[in-house]
N, C-alpha and C positions, 0 to 999 in steps of 0.2 A: 333473253326471254322477255316478252312484253307483259307489262302489268296493265290489266284492264282497269277501267274506272271502278268496276264492281269489286275487284280484288283490293284496290287502294282503300276504298271505303270500309271494307271488312277489316283490313289490317289496322286502319286508323281507329276503329271502334274497339278492337282488341287491345291496342295500346292504351286507350283511354280507360278501359276496364281494368287492365293490369295496374295502371298508375293509381287508380282509385283504390284498388285492393292494397297496394303497397302503402298508401297513405293511411288507410285504416289500421294496418298491421303496425306501422311505426307509431301511430297515435296510442295504441294499446300498450306498447312497450316502453313508454316514457316512465322512467324511474328516477326518483330523487337519489342520485348517487351519494349525496351527503347525509342522507338519513341513516342513523345508526340502527343496527339490527341486533337481535339477541337470538341465539339458537335455543330452541326448546325441544324437549323430548315429550311427545304427546302419548298418553297411555290411558287405559281404562281401569276403573275399580268398580265392580258390580254394575257395569254399563255406564257409569258416570265418566265424564271426560276430565282428565287432569293433565298437568304439565309440570316439569321441573326444568331448570336451566341446563342446557346441553353441556356447559363447561363443568358441571358437577357429575356427569355420567361418564364413567371411564370405559364401560363396555356393556353390551346387552347379550345375555346368555339364555339358552334354553334351560329350564330347570332340570337338574339332575337329582342325584341322591342327596338328601339333606339329613345330616346326622343330628338328632335331637340332643340338647344339652339339659340335663336335669336341673331343676331349681331356677330356671330362667323365666321371665315373664312370658305369658301366652303368645304375645305377638312376635317373640324371638323364636323362630322356627328351628334354628339350629345352625350347623356349620356345613359349608361345602368346600371342596377342593377345586381351586381354579389354577390349573397348571402348576401345582406345587404350593400355591399360597392358600392359606385357610381364611375363608371369609364367612362372617356371620350373615344370616338371612332373616330379614324382618318382613312380616306379613303386614303390608300397609293397611289392608282392610281392618285387621284386628287392632292395629295401633290407633287408627282413626275411629275406633268403635263402630265399625261397619260389620255387616255379616261376612262370614268367610266366603271367599270366592269359590264357586263350583269348579270342579275339575274340568280342565279344558286344555286342548293342545296349543292354544294361543297364549298361555301363561308365559311370562318372561321374568328374568331376574335382571334388574338394573344394578350394576356395580357402581356405587356412587361414593363420592368423597367430598366432604365439606367440613370446615372448622376442625380439622385434625382427626375426624372420624371417617372410617371407610366401612361400608357394609353393603350387602346385597339387599335389594328391595323387590319383593315379589309383587307383581302387578298382573291384572287380568289379561292384558294384551298391550303391545306397543303399536300405536297407530301410525306414528311418523316421527321423523326428526327434521325440523324445518327452521330456517331463519325467518323471523318475523320482525317487522319494524317496531322499534321500542315504543313508538307513538301509539301502537295498537294495544299495548298492555295498559289496562285500566284498573280502576279500584275494584276491590272484591265486591261480590254480590251481597246485599244486605240481608238476604234470607238464609244465610248460612248459619248452622247451629253454632252457638257461642263456644262450645267445647272445641270446635275446629277452627274458629276464627284466628286464633293465635298462630296457626301454621300457614295461613294464606297470605301470599304476597300480592295477589291481584287476580285479574281475569283477562282472558284474551279470546277473541273470536277465531275459530278454526273450522273451516268447512261448514259454515252456518250453524255451528254449535258454540255455546258459551262454555269455555274451558276454564277450570280453576287452576291458577298457578300457585303451586305450593312453595313455601320458603323452606328449603332443605336444611338450612342452618338452624332454624328454630325447631324443626322436627328432631334433628340430631341432638340439639341441646336438651330437649325434653326427654329423649331416650336416655341420655347420660344421667339425668336426675332420677329416673325411675329404677 
């Protein structure tokens, strides 16, 4: 089959376009493979965005029946059965002195473990679990209420939102003291 001058020019311009597209794609995929990352679990509390380290979260559950325990603090909602294991459930909103989360099908319980303490944490919704570069984790925001500052490890940008990174070890230490 003969290739005409018109066909050759068309094929050449297609190749140039494809090469230009490949270059753009490869330029956007450049990643510093040596940069350390941290896995974060992003969640909401009353519409605010928060995160905790993924290494501290053992599983994410749909809320089931929570059995109340008399004489416990208001933020300790009660106990749940997780495949034969009994876990306590803490309402993060009440612990952080926020309003109670409205009922929603998006609520989740994060089974978390840190500093020898394991408990379920009730959150408004789980947005994502993602590895982020450690370099993107910054200092906490200066406008945060002083009563909550002790629980904050920093902040990170996620989907154009400023997310508060909570220090689960400090949260659990405070719970043990109360």
